[in-house]
KOLKE-416227 format. One record per residue: x, y, z of N, C-alpha, C, CB in turn; residue in one letter. Coordinates in steps of 0.001 Angstrom, whole numbers, padded with zeros to 6 digits, always signed. Glycine has a CB too. Layout:
<zazas>
XYZXYZXYZXYZa...
</zazas>
This chain:
<zazas>
-024509+060077+002977-023169+060446+002942-022973+059853+001135-022114+059569+004405m-022651+060373+000107-021826+059737-000694-020775+059344-000686-021740+060083-001354d-020445+058079-001386-019262+057386-001412-018918+057491-002963-019405+055873-000799f-017534+057566-002848-017228+057710-004621-017139+055652-005187-014929+058896-004947c-016144+055664-003767-016594+054045-004291-017685+053006-003310-015018+053097-004363h-018086+052331-003606-019163+052238-003186-018722+050615-001937-020342+052170-004666q-017657+049546-002839-017253+048737-002279-016370+049281-001135-016784+047966-003123h-016237+050153-000671-015242+050651+000365-016359+050748+001718-014408+052340-000157n-017616+050866+001554-018810+050739+001970-019247+049469+002725-019502+050934+000946v-019221+048603+001820-019344+047552+001728-018672+046425+002846-019031+047520+000579s-016980+046693+002515-016078+045931+003194-016095+046276+004614-014789+046065+002638i-016502+047686+004765-016424+048105+006023-017844+047322+007087-016446+049855+005852k-018657+047405+006380-020116+046782+006637-019561+044915+006842-021451+047181+004884l-019497+044515+006311-018942+043211+006406-017816+042406+007523-018431+043205+005260k-017619+043722+007695-016130+043569+008885-016746+043713+010178-014737+044953+008792n-017947+044309+010259-018421+044838+011210-019258+043666+012535-019297+045870+010451e-019418+042433+011391-020095+040986+011254-019531+040242+012380-019776+040167+009800k-017797+039901+011974-016963+039178+012023-016269+039680+013451-016248+039169+010741k-016209+037966+013810-016053+038006+015290-014384+037685+015879-017158+036816+015881n-013493+037182+014783-012269+036608+014990-011326+037988+014251-012164+034897+014208f-010389+038268+014924-009184+039416+014154-007946+039106+014820-009475+041258+014403g-007379+039907+014175-005898+040258+014373-005916+041721+014390-004881+039683+013211i-004719+042116+015488-004850+043600+015651-003284+043638+016057-006118+044243+016881k-003068+044838+015063-001258+044781+014673-000924+046279+015284-000731+044659+012530v+000141+046583+016158+000675+047164+016887+001869+047246+016594+000467+046851+017838t+002307+048696+016930+003980+048715+017015+004743+048993+018445+004516+049933+016027l+005832+048128+018821+006154+048837+020109+006603+049849+020144+006840+048363+020818p+006925+050193+021658+006792+051206+021960+007925+052183+021746+006401+051070+022992l+008362+053501+020934+009542+053698+020218+009982+053303+019061+010272+053413+020759g+009486+052461+019016+009389+052464+017184+008975+053479+016477+008476+051516+016581d+010384+053443+015415+010182+054955+014808+009288+055019+013610+011583+055606+014330t+008823+054024+013633+007690+054173+012192+006375+054828+013298+007111+052068+011094l+006530+054856+014486+005425+055424+015145+005283+057207+015064+005585+054890+016664g+006581+057612+014809+006767+058992+014480+005903+059370+013404+008131+059289+014140n+005553+058523+012725+005020+058842+011078+003411+058517+011314+005855+057581+009613l+002760+056969+011690+001791+057181+012320+001189+057264+013244+001482+056956+012151l+001665+057363+014187+001604+057976+015901+001530+057000+016522+000413+058904+016479g+001905+056970+018119+002040+056156+018544+000927+055275+019051+002740+056485+019108e-000023+055455+019182-000981+054870+019560-002012+054226+018080-001614+055940+020568n-001162+053826+017359-001089+053410+015429-001760+051572+015658+001438+053422+014450w-002735+051256+015074-003274+050080+015140-003902+049784+014158-003924+049905+016045s-004523+048215+013810-004942+047908+012313-005535+046676+012929-003675+047732+010936k-006648+046426+012660-007682+045316+012925-007799+044693+011600-009159+045839+013493q-007605+043405+011607-008060+042493+010587-009196+041602+011017-006944+041668+010141h-010498+041457+010081-011186+040918+010651-011757+039540+009982-011935+041814+010964w-011631+038132+010496-012614+036642+009653-013739+036400+010159-012005+035083+009739y-014371+035388+009185-015246+034777+009778-015365+033954+011174-015466+034204+008982d-014045+033197+011220-014118+032355+011992-012826+031688+012485-014917+031634+011501d-012481+031416+013930-011591+031304+014191-010256+030710+013810-011922+031161+014767e-011079+029630+012746-010004+028669+012090-009487+029736+011276-010537+027233+011200n-009913+030397+009753-009580+031220+009172-008560+032460+009819-010672+031489+008742e-009057+032996+010874-007807+033659+011436-006992+032957+011709-007874+034347+012433r-006492+031933+012798-005613+031415+013002-004626+031113+011639-006095+030469+013712d-005359+030739+010370-004230+030392+009515-003756+031720+008988-004614+029366+008345l-004375+032914+009255-003779+034174+008582-002801+034624+009757-005009+035439+008128a-003227+034524+010773-002301+034852+011735-000526+034366+011756-003011+034316+012872f-000682+032923+011262+000456+032032+011181+001061+032722+010021+000141+030410+010991e-000037+032951+009070+000816+033441+007516+001490+034895+007730-000441+033650+005988k+001288+035749+009148+001165+037326+009401+003103+036928+010596-001110+038066+010652m+002919+035965+010530+003665+035807+011286+005458+035383+010444+002855+034790+012189k+005424+035357+009285+006200+034807+008257+007273+035737+007921+005396+034483+007090i+008261+035882+008331+009192+037301+007118+008699+036498+005761+011678+037458+007190r+008472+037753+005455+007545+037528+003906+009341+038210+003115+005327+039080+003586h+009369+037859+001613+010667+037893+001118+011022+039832+000300+010671+036347-000180g+010405+039690+000953+010376+041764+000961+011206+042719+001463+009308+042413+001713y+011723+041629+002506+012393+042422+003525+013751+042171+003280+012004+042107+004961y+014847+043028+003504+016018+043408+003102+016666+042224+004095+016392+045094+003288r+017950+041183+004042+018242+040713+004952+018633+041110+006101+018721+040220+004673k+018641+042598+006542+019224+043477+007726+017765+043819+007743+020572+044803+007526t+016927+043487+007379+015714+044106+007919+015194+043732+008964+014812+044085+007207d+014312+044294+009880+013901+043177+011393+012155+043593+011723+015193+043777+013309n+011152+043046+011191+009929+043580+011407+009380+043623+012402+009227+043219+010851p+008989+044496+013544+008483+045173+014316+007417+045523+015131+008607+045608+013997s+006963+045027+013897+005324+044766+014542+004522+043916+015598+004668+044370+013647q+003723+044161+015958+003309+043105+017368+001796+042459+016571+002871+044289+019376i+001495+041350+016330+000363+041015+015909-000151+040263+017324+000458+040172+014508i-001345+040212+017707-001853+039477+018430-003861+038987+017848-001511+040343+019870e-004073+037847+018527-005226+037521+018093-006533+038026+018728-005182+036307+018091k-007612+038419+018152-008212+039232+019286-009757+038182+018920-008238+041410+019029i-010882+038833+020055-012639+038386+019826-013642+039462+019807-013242+037436+021068t-014214+039422+019447-015384+040373+019825-016106+039943+020436-016092+040889+019015r-017096+040037+021797-018008+039486+022413-019434+039560+022098-017830+039813+023430q
</zazas>
């Protein structure tokens, strides 16, 4: 299969070797699920547990792009491949 952007292939291959991750999901009934699908999820993979834990702590912080009245509803959890 030909790829327009070869870097997209290398990112996927690199992620397959990483065992420590963060899974992002939406709560049941979240309205964003109407766009993304009820079973939507995204995984972020890291080289080691410490790198993953640092990223997890950053993801828990409410960033400055939200309006004061917005409340993010994503669910994040640590995951590990065996």
